[in-house]
Residue, then its C-alpha position, 0 to 999 in steps of 0.5 A: m565414456l570419455l576415451v583419450k588416446i595418446i601415442v608417444k614415440i620416444k627417440i632414445p639411444m640404440n643401446l636402450r632400443n627405440l620404444l613405442i608407448y601406447l597409453s590408453l586411459g578411460c573412465g573406470q578403465t585400468e591403465r594399459i601400457c604396451v612396450i614394443v622393443l625392436n629386436g636386437c639381432e635383426n636391427r644389427e645394421k643400425n648398431r654396427k659401428n666403426d671399429l673405434p675404442i669405446a669407453d666402458s660406460q658407453m659400451e652397447n648392450i649385447f643380446f642373447r636368445w635361447w630358441g628352444c632345444g640347444a639353439f642359442d644366439a648372441c648378437f654383439g652389435d658388430i658380429n652375430i653368432a648362432f649355435d645349433p639353430y633349430l627353428f619352426n613355423q613362423n619363426l622359420a618363415d620370418v628368420q633373416p640371415i643375420y649371422d656372421y658365423i654359425f656353430i654346429s655341435h653335432e650331426h643330430f637333426d635337432h642340432c644340425h637342422p638342414e631346413t633352418l641352415r638353408k635359410l641362415c647360411r646365405g646373404k651378405h653377412f654370412k661367412k662360415l658354418f663351423v661343424n664337427p666332422g660327423c656333419m660331413t662324414p657321418a658314421q655309416p650306415i646312418a640308419e643303424k648308427y644313429g637311429d632316429a637321431a640323424f638321417e641320410r636325407d640330411l647328411p652330409i650338410t653340404k647337401h644343403v649348404p655350399a661346401d665352400k661355406v662349411q668348415i670342420l673343427y675338431p675339439k682342442h680339449l679332449n676327453e681322455r676316456q675316448g682315447v689318450s693318443r688322439n691328436f686332431q688337426g684343425s683343433d687350434t684356437l681359431s681367430l675370427g677378427d674380434i671373435q676367438v673360438e676354442t673347441i671342446e669334446s662334447g661326446e654325444n653319439q660319437t666314436p673316438n675318431l668322430p668327435t662332437n664339439g662344444y664351443l667357447i666363443t670369446h669377444t675380445k673387444k667386449n671381454v665377454s665369453i659364451l661356452h655352448i657345451g653341445d650335448l656334453h654327457e660327462p665332465y673330464p679333466a681337460l675342461a680345467n683348461l677353460h677355468g676362469k675363461v667362461d662368462f656364460l655357460i649354455h647348459m644342456k642336460l649334463g647332470i640331470g636325472g637320478g644320481l647324475a648331479p655329481r657330474l654337473i657339480e664337477l663340470l662347474e668346479l672345473i670351469q667355474p663359469h660366472y653364469m649358467i643358462p639351462t636349455h634343451y627342454r620344452t614346456d607346454r606354453k603356447s609361446d614355446p618356439i618348439p612345436e608340440g610333438h617335436w624334440p626335446p621332451n617337455v618338463t612337467d614343472e618348469m619351476a621345479f626343474i629350474e629349482s632342482m638345478r639351483a639346488i645342485i649348483g649352490n653358490r658355484t655359479q649364478l643360474l639364469p632361467f631364460t624363457a625360450g623365444v625371448e631375447y634378453a639384453v645383457e648390460m655391458p660391461q657389467k655382463q648383467v642380464i636385464w630382466k624385463w616383464e609386463w603385466f597384461n590383461t587377457w580380457d577386454v570386458p572383465p568377465w567377473r562383472g557378470 
């Protein structure tokens, strides 16, 4: 059998990433193409530019990744951020402290995960871990108030992250059902250079004076925004303050389940995000970054789960079905996710040859 191998390394602009193409051709053999794409976040140093104006047509892609559960990151090139990082096994072993800012919605173990935060909240790029007040002063006694959702060993989070690297944020936009007379210091819009941070009340396992957070992060220079809602349970009127401000809504579990669809519809009508990315569920894929037996629960039929949400939202927004663990490039300034996939064989010698 004649076998010819050609290895080609192509030098292309960083916004398209470097590609290594291995092409193997042989008599009677199906052509195979494997594309290896450099990780957009972890190659951030190659992408950092001077703070000079960039023409729209030359704006570099940004990168999003859902890590499973409520963990999500965004790499803008000049600044990298993460929400509720929650990593395991090889992902935890391999992860590098590439994030400038990390945002924690609430003190539950699957959102405020000490083992992950110990690895990420360090290094020359890391600046600050932003948390809700419960991560610092959890309700007491912890075992009674949280059950299996939070633990004495984990809280306050300053047991695991230096106190000077942690800052409490309170929600700016409040759910009046939790109390109409509340007014928190530290709830103003926060400016972090080209990043603006606006907080909302989320509501998971909280008391009126111990709120949980969602975060609207806006990159002002790139004109793109992400709203991570935390474990938001119900919409409320103050969310209308975000109307027209949200490009990408990171959705958890609001409105999922019998009779709860009106809650999701109300949320979308209040905010009117351009896109919605469902998260906070697990599949039985071997590649799922959350190991079997860990929170959150599996869905029995992922496609049915996604389509059930699509039926609820109708034309109110565009649903983006991310696969956990996969990094997605977002073309800028169009804010369009670039969908990439490959055929690949799972055999060397076709078993049907007999």
